[in-house]
DSSP file (Angstrom, degrees, kcal/mol; ACC not computed):
  #  RESIDUE AA STRUCTURE BP1 BP2  ACC     N-H-->O    O-->H-N    N-H-->O    O-->H-N    TCO  KAPPA ALPHA  PHI   PSI    X-CA   Y-CA   Z-CA
    1    1 A M              0   0    0      0, 0.0     2,-0.1     0, 0.0     0, 0.0   0.000 360.0 360.0 360.0 151.1   19.9   18.0   50.4
    2    2 A S     >  -     0   0    0      1,-0.1     4,-2.3     4,-0.0     5,-0.2  -0.360 360.0-114.3 -82.2 162.3   21.5   20.5   48.1
    3    3 A N  H  > S+     0   0    0      1,-0.2     4,-2.3     2,-0.2     5,-0.1   0.880 116.5  53.3 -63.1 -38.5   23.5   23.5   49.3
    4    4 A S  H  > S+     0   0    0      2,-0.2     4,-2.4     1,-0.2    -1,-0.2   0.887 108.1  50.6 -64.5 -37.4   20.9   25.9   47.8
    5    5 A Y  H  > S+     0   0    0      2,-0.2     4,-2.4     1,-0.2    -2,-0.2   0.946 112.4  46.1 -62.6 -46.9   18.1   24.2   49.7
    6    6 A N  H  X S+     0   0    0     -4,-2.3     4,-2.0     1,-0.2    -2,-0.2   0.853 111.2  53.1 -63.8 -34.9   20.1   24.4   53.0
    7    7 A F  H  X S+     0   0    0     -4,-2.3     4,-1.8     2,-0.2    -1,-0.2   0.915 110.6  46.6 -66.8 -43.4   20.9   28.0   52.3
    8    8 A G  H  X S+     0   0    0     -4,-2.4     4,-2.2     2,-0.2    -2,-0.2   0.875 110.6  52.4 -62.4 -39.3   17.2   28.8   51.8
    9    9 A Q  H  X S+     0   0    0     -4,-2.4     4,-2.1     1,-0.2    -1,-0.2   0.869 108.5  50.9 -65.6 -35.8   16.3   26.9   54.9
   10   10 A E  H  X S+     0   0    0     -4,-2.0     4,-2.4     2,-0.2    -1,-0.2   0.873 109.0  52.0 -68.6 -36.5   18.8   28.9   56.9
   11   11 A A  H  X S+     0   0    0     -4,-1.8     4,-2.1     2,-0.2    -2,-0.2   0.899 109.8  48.5 -65.2 -40.7   17.4   32.1   55.5
   12   12 A E  H  X S+     0   0    0     -4,-2.2     4,-2.5     2,-0.2    -2,-0.2   0.907 110.7  50.9 -65.2 -40.9   13.9   31.1   56.6
   13   13 A K  H  X S+     0   0    0     -4,-2.1     4,-2.4     1,-0.2    -2,-0.2   0.941 110.8  48.9 -62.1 -47.0   15.1   30.2   60.1
   14   14 A R  H  X S+     0   0    0     -4,-2.4     4,-2.2     1,-0.2    -1,-0.2   0.879 109.6  51.9 -59.2 -38.0   16.8   33.6   60.4
   15   15 A A  H  X S+     0   0    0     -4,-2.1     4,-2.3     2,-0.2    -1,-0.2   0.922 109.1  50.0 -64.0 -44.6   13.6   35.3   59.2
   16   16 A A  H  X S+     0   0    0     -4,-2.5     4,-2.4     1,-0.2    -2,-0.2   0.924 111.3  49.0 -62.3 -42.3   11.6   33.5   61.8
   17   17 A D  H  X S+     0   0    0     -4,-2.4     4,-2.2     2,-0.2    -1,-0.2   0.901 108.8  54.5 -61.6 -40.6   14.2   34.5   64.5
   18   18 A Y  H  X S+     0   0    0     -4,-2.2     4,-1.0     1,-0.2    -2,-0.2   0.914 110.2  44.4 -58.8 -47.4   14.0   38.1   63.3
   19   19 A Y  H  <>S+     0   0    0     -4,-2.3     5,-2.5     1,-0.2     4,-0.4   0.873 110.0  56.5 -70.1 -35.4   10.1   38.2   63.7
   20   20 A R  H ><5S+     0   0    0     -4,-2.4     3,-1.7     1,-0.2    -2,-0.2   0.931 104.8  52.2 -56.9 -43.9   10.4   36.5   67.1
   21   21 A R  H 3<5S+     0   0    0     -4,-2.2    -1,-0.2     1,-0.3    -2,-0.2   0.789 105.3  56.0 -63.0 -27.4   12.7   39.3   68.2
   22   22 A L  T 3<5S-     0   0    0     -4,-1.0    -1,-0.3    -3,-0.2    -2,-0.2   0.486 126.3-102.5 -84.9  -1.5   10.1   41.8   67.1
   23   23 A G  T < 5S+     0   0    0     -3,-1.7     2,-0.2    -4,-0.4    -3,-0.2   0.640  72.5 144.6  94.8  16.0    7.5   40.1   69.3
   24   24 A F      < -     0   0    0     -5,-2.5     2,-0.4    -8,-0.1    -1,-0.3  -0.591  47.4-130.2 -85.7 148.9    5.7   38.1   66.7
   25   25 A H  E     -A   43   0A   0     18,-3.4    18,-2.4    -2,-0.2     2,-0.8  -0.835  23.5-127.9 -92.3 132.4    4.2   34.6   67.3
   26   26 A I  E     +A   42   0A   0     -2,-0.4    16,-0.2    16,-0.2     3,-0.1  -0.776  28.1 179.0 -86.0 114.5    5.2   32.1   64.6
   27   27 A H  E     -     0   0A   0     14,-2.3     2,-0.3    -2,-0.8    -1,-0.2   0.948  63.5 -22.0 -74.2 -55.2    2.0   30.5   63.3
   28   28 A Q  E     -A   41   0A   0     13,-1.6    13,-2.4     3,-0.0     2,-0.4  -0.986  48.1-145.5-161.3 143.2    3.6   28.3   60.7
   29   29 A M  E    S+A   40   0A   0     -2,-0.3    11,-0.3    11,-0.2    10,-0.2  -0.920  87.4   8.2-108.8 142.3    6.7   27.9   58.5
   30   30 A N  E    S-     0   0A   0      9,-2.1     2,-0.3    -2,-0.4     9,-0.2   0.897  80.0-172.0  60.0  45.3    6.4   26.4   55.0
   31   31 A Y  E     -A   38   0A   0      7,-1.7     7,-3.1    -3,-0.2     2,-0.4  -0.536   5.5-156.5 -69.4 130.9    2.6   26.5   54.9
   32   32 A R  E     +A   37   0A   0     -2,-0.3     2,-0.3     5,-0.2     5,-0.2  -0.913  21.8 167.8-115.4 136.6    1.3   24.7   51.9
   33   33 A Y  E >   -A   36   0A   0      3,-2.3     3,-2.9    -2,-0.4    46,-0.1  -0.916  66.4 -51.7-146.5 120.6   -2.0   25.0   50.1
   34   34 A R  T 3  S-     0   0    0     -2,-0.3    -1,-0.1     1,-0.3    41,-0.0  -0.327 124.7 -16.7  50.2-120.0   -2.6   23.5   46.7
   35   35 A K  T 3  S+     0   0    0     -3,-0.1     2,-0.3    -2,-0.1    -1,-0.3   0.449 120.6  95.8 -90.6   0.1    0.3   24.7   44.6
   36   36 A A  E <   -A   33   0A   0     -3,-2.9    -3,-2.3    39,-0.1     2,-0.4  -0.652  49.5-170.5 -97.0 144.9    1.3   27.5   46.9
   37   37 A E  E     -A   32   0A   0     -2,-0.3     2,-0.6    -5,-0.2    -5,-0.2  -0.991   7.5-159.0-131.5 129.7    3.9   27.6   49.7
   38   38 A V  E     -A   31   0A   0     -7,-3.1    -7,-1.7    -2,-0.4    -8,-0.3  -0.925   8.8-151.2-105.7 124.8    4.1   30.4   52.2
   39   39 A D  E    S+     0   0A   0     -2,-0.6    -9,-2.1    12,-0.4     2,-0.3   0.902  74.4   0.3 -61.6 -42.9    7.5   30.6   53.8
   40   40 A L  E     -AB  29  51A   0     11,-1.4    11,-3.0   -11,-0.3     2,-0.5  -0.993  52.2-167.6-154.1 134.7    6.4   32.1   57.1
   41   41 A I  E     +AB  28  50A   0    -13,-2.4   -14,-2.3    -2,-0.3   -13,-1.6  -0.989  22.7 171.5-126.2 121.6    3.2   33.2   58.7
   42   42 A V  E     -AB  26  49A   0      7,-2.4     7,-2.9    -2,-0.5     2,-0.3  -0.841  14.2-158.2-128.1 161.3    3.5   35.3   61.8
   43   43 A Q  E     +AB  25  48A   0    -18,-2.4   -18,-3.4    -2,-0.3     2,-0.4  -1.000  13.0 179.1-146.2 144.1    1.1   37.3   64.1
   44   44 A K  E >  S- B   0  47A   0      3,-2.2     3,-2.2    -2,-0.3     2,-0.1  -0.946  72.0 -45.2-141.3 117.3    1.3   40.1   66.6
   45   45 A D  T 3  S-     0   0    0     -2,-0.4     0, 0.0     1,-0.3     0, 0.0  -0.410 126.0 -19.8  56.3-125.4   -1.9   41.3   68.2
   46   46 A E  T 3  S+     0   0    0     -2,-0.1    46,-3.0    -3,-0.1     2,-0.6   0.203 115.8 101.6 -99.4  15.2   -4.4   41.5   65.3
   47   47 A L  E <   -Bc  44  92A   0     -3,-2.2    -3,-2.2    44,-0.2     2,-0.6  -0.886  51.3-166.6-106.0 119.2   -1.8   41.7   62.5
   48   48 A L  E     -Bc  43  93A   0     44,-3.4    46,-2.2    -2,-0.6     2,-0.6  -0.914   9.2-160.1-102.5 124.4   -1.1   38.6   60.5
   49   49 A V  E     -Bc  42  94A   0     -7,-2.9    -7,-2.4    -2,-0.6     2,-0.6  -0.925   6.8-158.6-113.1 122.0    2.1   38.9   58.4
   50   50 A V  E     -Bc  41  95A   0     44,-2.9    46,-2.6    -2,-0.6     2,-0.5  -0.852  18.6-160.4 -95.5 122.3    2.6   36.7   55.4
   51   51 A V  E     -Bc  40  96A   0    -11,-3.0   -11,-1.4    -2,-0.6     2,-0.6  -0.901  16.8-164.7-118.3 126.9    6.4   36.6   54.7
   52   52 A E  E     - c   0  97A   0     44,-2.1    46,-2.3    -2,-0.5     2,-0.5  -0.944  19.3-153.3-102.5 122.9    8.1   35.5   51.5
   53   53 A V  E     - c   0  98A   0     -2,-0.6     2,-0.4    44,-0.2    46,-0.2  -0.883  13.3-176.5-103.0 127.8   11.8   34.9   52.2
   54   54 A K  E     - c   0  99A   0     44,-2.8    46,-2.6    -2,-0.5     2,-0.4  -0.967   1.9-179.9-122.2 136.9   14.3   35.3   49.4
   55   55 A A  E     + c   0 100A   0     -2,-0.4     2,-0.3    44,-0.2    46,-0.2  -0.998   3.7 173.4-140.7 140.9   18.1   34.6   49.7
   56   56 A R  E     - c   0 101A   0     44,-2.0    46,-1.7    -2,-0.4     3,-0.1  -0.991  33.9-137.9-144.1 148.5   20.9   34.9   47.2
   57   57 A I  S    S+     0   0    0     -2,-0.3     2,-0.3    44,-0.2    -1,-0.1   0.825  93.9  13.9 -71.5 -33.1   24.7   34.5   47.5
   58   58 A S        -     0   0    0      4,-0.1     3,-0.3    43,-0.1    -1,-0.2  -0.950  59.1-140.2-141.8 157.1   25.2   37.6   45.3
   59   59 A T  S >  S+     0   0    0     -2,-0.3     3,-1.4     1,-0.2     4,-0.1   0.151  70.8 114.8-100.6  18.3   23.1   40.5   44.0
   60   60 A Y  T 3  S+     0   0    0      1,-0.3    -1,-0.2     2,-0.1     3,-0.1   0.865  84.0  36.9 -56.0 -39.1   24.8   40.2   40.6
   61   61 A F  T 3  S-     0   0    0      1,-0.4    -1,-0.3    -3,-0.3     2,-0.2   0.371 134.1 -71.4 -95.6   4.0   21.5   39.2   38.9
   62   62 A G    <   -     0   0    0     -3,-1.4    -1,-0.4     5,-0.0    -4,-0.1  -0.495  66.7 -49.0 127.3 164.2   19.5   41.5   41.1
   63   63 A D    >   -     0   0    0     -2,-0.2     3,-1.4     1,-0.1     4,-0.3  -0.352  54.1-116.4 -64.7 148.8   18.2   41.9   44.6
   64   64 A P  G >  S+     0   0    0      0, 0.0     3,-1.8     0, 0.0    -9,-0.2   0.864 112.7  59.8 -58.9 -36.9   16.6   38.8   46.0
   65   65 A Q  G >  S+     0   0    0      1,-0.3     3,-1.4     2,-0.2    -2,-0.0   0.725  90.3  70.1 -63.7 -22.5   13.2   40.5   46.3
   66   66 A S  G <  S+     0   0    0     -3,-1.4    -1,-0.3     1,-0.3    -3,-0.0   0.586  86.3  69.4 -72.8  -6.9   13.1   41.2   42.6
   67   67 A F  G <   +     0   0    0     -3,-1.8     2,-0.8    -4,-0.3    -1,-0.3   0.310  68.8 106.5 -93.4   7.9   12.6   37.5   42.1
   68   68 A V    <   -     0   0    0     -3,-1.4     2,-0.0   -16,-0.0   -14,-0.0  -0.805  62.9-155.8 -87.1 106.1    9.0   37.5   43.6
   69   69 A S     >  -     0   0    0     -2,-0.8     4,-2.0     1,-0.1     5,-0.1  -0.264  28.3-111.3 -85.4 165.9    6.8   37.2   40.5
   70   70 A K  H  > S+     0   0    0      2,-0.2     4,-2.3     1,-0.2     5,-0.1   0.879 120.6  54.5 -63.8 -37.2    3.3   38.2   39.9
   71   71 A K  H  > S+     0   0    0      1,-0.2     4,-2.4     2,-0.2    -1,-0.2   0.907 106.5  50.9 -61.0 -42.6    2.3   34.5   39.8
   72   72 A K  H  > S+     0   0    0      2,-0.2     4,-2.4     1,-0.2    -2,-0.2   0.895 108.7  52.5 -66.4 -37.0    4.0   33.9   43.2
   73   73 A I  H  X S+     0   0    0     -4,-2.0     4,-2.4     2,-0.2    -1,-0.2   0.935 108.2  49.9 -59.6 -47.6    2.0   36.9   44.6
   74   74 A Q  H  X S+     0   0    0     -4,-2.3     4,-2.2     1,-0.2    -2,-0.2   0.895 111.6  48.8 -59.3 -41.8   -1.2   35.4   43.4
   75   75 A L  H  X S+     0   0    0     -4,-2.4     4,-2.4     2,-0.2    -1,-0.2   0.888 110.4  51.5 -64.9 -40.0   -0.3   32.0   45.0
   76   76 A L  H  X S+     0   0    0     -4,-2.4     4,-2.5     2,-0.2    -2,-0.2   0.907 110.0  48.5 -63.2 -42.8    0.5   33.8   48.3
   77   77 A V  H  X S+     0   0    0     -4,-2.4     4,-2.4     2,-0.2    -2,-0.2   0.921 112.2  48.6 -64.4 -44.1   -2.8   35.6   48.3
   78   78 A M  H  X S+     0   0    0     -4,-2.2     4,-2.1     1,-0.2    -2,-0.2   0.940 113.6  46.6 -59.3 -47.7   -4.7   32.4   47.6
   79   79 A A  H  X S+     0   0    0     -4,-2.4     4,-2.6     1,-0.2    -2,-0.2   0.876 111.0  52.9 -64.9 -39.1   -2.9   30.5   50.3
   80   80 A T  H  X S+     0   0    0     -4,-2.5     4,-2.6     2,-0.2     5,-0.3   0.922 108.1  50.2 -63.0 -44.3   -3.4   33.3   52.8
   81   81 A Y  H  X S+     0   0    0     -4,-2.4     4,-2.4     1,-0.2    -1,-0.2   0.936 112.2  48.1 -59.6 -44.5   -7.1   33.4   52.2
   82   82 A A  H  X S+     0   0    0     -4,-2.1     4,-2.7     2,-0.2    -2,-0.2   0.912 110.5  50.9 -63.0 -42.7   -7.2   29.7   52.8
   83   83 A F  H  X S+     0   0    0     -4,-2.6     4,-1.4     1,-0.2    -2,-0.2   0.938 112.7  46.2 -58.8 -49.1   -5.1   29.9   56.0
   84   84 A I  H  X>S+     0   0    0     -4,-2.6     5,-1.9     1,-0.2     4,-0.8   0.897 114.3  47.8 -62.1 -44.0   -7.4   32.6   57.4
   85   85 A Q  H ><5S+     0   0    0     -4,-2.4     3,-0.6    -5,-0.3    -1,-0.2   0.909 109.4  52.7 -65.2 -43.0  -10.6   30.7   56.5
   86   86 A Q  H 3<5S+     0   0    0     -4,-2.7    -1,-0.2     1,-0.2    -2,-0.2   0.813 118.8  35.6 -61.9 -31.7   -9.3   27.4   57.9
   87   87 A R  H 3<5S-     0   0    0     -4,-1.4    -1,-0.2    -5,-0.2    -2,-0.2   0.387 103.2-129.0-105.9   0.4   -8.6   29.1   61.3
   88   88 A D  T <<5 +     0   0    0     -4,-0.8     2,-0.3    -3,-0.6    -3,-0.2   0.934  44.8 176.5  48.8  54.8  -11.5   31.5   61.2
   89   89 A L      < -     0   0    0     -5,-1.9     2,-0.6    -6,-0.1    -1,-0.2  -0.638  31.2-155.9 -89.6 145.7   -9.2   34.4   62.0
   90   90 A A        +     0   0    0     -2,-0.3     2,-0.3     2,-0.0    -1,-0.0  -0.851  47.4 132.4-116.8  90.4  -10.3   38.1   62.2
   91   91 A V        -     0   0    0     -2,-0.6     2,-0.3   -44,-0.0   -44,-0.2  -0.924  60.6-111.7-141.4 158.3   -7.1   39.9   61.4
   92   92 A E  E     -c   47   0A   0    -46,-3.0   -44,-3.4    -2,-0.3     2,-0.4  -0.740  39.8-141.3 -84.2 141.5   -5.5   42.6   59.4
   93   93 A V  E     +c   48   0A   0     -2,-0.3     2,-0.4   -46,-0.2   -44,-0.2  -0.911  20.9 179.2-115.5 139.1   -3.1   41.1   56.7
   94   94 A R  E     -c   49   0A   0    -46,-2.2   -44,-2.9    -2,-0.4     2,-0.5  -0.982  18.1-144.4-129.2 143.5    0.3   42.4   55.6
   95   95 A F  E     -cD  50 116A   0     21,-0.5    20,-2.0    -2,-0.4    21,-0.7  -0.951  23.3-178.3-109.6 121.4    2.6   40.9   53.0
   96   96 A D  E     -c   51   0A   0    -46,-2.6   -44,-2.1    -2,-0.5     2,-0.4  -0.804  18.8-149.6-113.3 156.2    6.3   41.3   53.7
   97   97 A I  E     -cD  52 112A   0     15,-1.6    15,-3.1    -2,-0.3     2,-0.5  -1.000   9.2-166.7-120.8 130.9    9.4   40.2   51.8
   98   98 A I  E     -cD  53 111A   0    -46,-2.3   -44,-2.8    -2,-0.4     2,-0.4  -0.979  12.0-170.7-111.8 123.9   12.5   39.4   53.8
   99   99 A S  E     -cD  54 110A   0     11,-2.8    11,-2.3    -2,-0.5     2,-0.4  -0.942   6.0-169.1-119.8 140.9   15.6   39.2   51.6
  100  100 A Y  E     -cD  55 109A   0    -46,-2.6   -44,-2.0    -2,-0.4     2,-0.4  -0.969   4.6-173.6-122.9 140.1   19.1   38.0   52.6
  101  101 A T  E     -cD  56 108A   0      7,-1.9     7,-3.2    -2,-0.4     2,-0.8  -0.989  20.1-139.0-126.4 145.3   22.3   38.2   50.7
  102  102 A L  E     + D   0 107A   0    -46,-1.7     2,-0.6    -2,-0.4     5,-0.2  -0.870  26.8 178.5-104.6 101.0   25.4   36.6   51.9
  103  103 A E  E >   - D   0 106A   0      3,-2.5     3,-1.8    -2,-0.8   -45,-0.1  -0.922  68.2 -23.9-114.0 112.6   28.3   38.9   51.3
  104  104 A R  T 3  S-     0   0    0     -2,-0.6    -1,-0.2     1,-0.3     3,-0.1   0.869 127.3 -50.6  55.4  39.5   31.9   37.9   52.4
  105  105 A G  T 3  S+     0   0    0      1,-0.2     2,-0.4    -3,-0.1    -1,-0.3   0.417 116.7 114.5  82.7  -2.6   30.4   35.5   54.9
  106  106 A E  E <   -D  103   0A   0     -3,-1.8    -3,-2.5     2,-0.0     2,-0.5  -0.870  64.1-132.0-106.9 133.1   28.1   38.1   56.5
  107  107 A W  E     -D  102   0A   0     -2,-0.4     2,-0.5    -5,-0.2    -5,-0.2  -0.708  19.7-160.6 -83.6 124.0   24.2   37.8   56.2
  108  108 A R  E     -D  101   0A   0     -7,-3.2    -7,-1.9    -2,-0.5     2,-0.4  -0.940   7.0-156.4-107.3 125.7   22.6   41.1   55.1
  109  109 A L  E     -D  100   0A   0     -2,-0.5     2,-0.4    -9,-0.2    -9,-0.2  -0.804  12.8-176.2-102.7 137.0   18.9   41.5   55.9
  110  110 A E  E     -D   99   0A   0    -11,-2.3   -11,-2.8    -2,-0.4     2,-0.6  -0.981  10.0-160.1-131.3 124.9   16.5   43.7   54.1
  111  111 A H  E     -D   98   0A   0     -2,-0.4   -13,-0.2   -13,-0.2    -2,-0.0  -0.909   6.0-172.3-106.8 120.6   12.9   43.9   55.4
  112  112 A L  E >   -D   97   0A   0    -15,-3.1   -15,-1.6    -2,-0.6     3,-0.7  -0.823  10.1-165.3-111.3  88.6   10.3   45.1   53.0
  113  113 A P  E 3  S+     0   0A   0      0, 0.0   -17,-0.2     0, 0.0   -64,-0.0  -0.409  76.2  16.2 -71.9 153.0    7.0   45.5   54.9
  114  114 A D  E 3  S+     0   0A   0      1,-0.1   -18,-0.2    -2,-0.1     3,-0.1   0.902  77.0 167.0  52.7  43.1    3.9   46.0   52.9
  115  115 A A  E <   -     0   0A   0    -20,-2.0     2,-0.3    -3,-0.7   -19,-0.2   0.792  66.2  -4.8 -62.5 -30.1    5.8   44.7   49.9
  116  116 A F  E    S-D   95   0A   0    -21,-0.7   -21,-0.5   -43,-0.0     2,-0.3  -0.965  70.5-132.7-157.2 166.8    2.5   44.2   48.0
  117  117 A Y        -     0   0    0     -2,-0.3     2,-0.2   -23,-0.1   -23,-0.1  -0.779  29.6 -94.0-123.3 159.7   -1.1   44.6   48.6
  118  118 A L              0   0    0     -2,-0.3   -44,-0.0     1,-0.1    -1,-0.0  -0.494 360.0 360.0 -69.6 148.1   -4.3   42.5   47.9
  119  119 A F              0   0    0     -2,-0.2    -1,-0.1     0, 0.0    -2,-0.0   0.341 360.0 360.0 -95.6 360.0   -6.0   43.4   44.7
């Protein structure tokens, strides 16, 4: 595996641990539906949170969350709808972005709840 793949996997693991500490149940990591992949799906009570995890070594080219495109958002929404339908869930949905940057060997977390909304 490449270093960037391992870096991304580590960021996703850290994000899952972060949500566990907040009291969320991890439904699934790396949920795939058609062409979409959702990094993390978590739930606490009646709130289902769909999480896109972004990580970068540097912010030189911009913050990690700025790399979530409109197309990616559309894919996340499609996959979320499928996930809810497949499991017959009655939940409120929130879309979060968790971004990590690795600065001087230290992981810096930024949590953006309600990063975008369904249209």
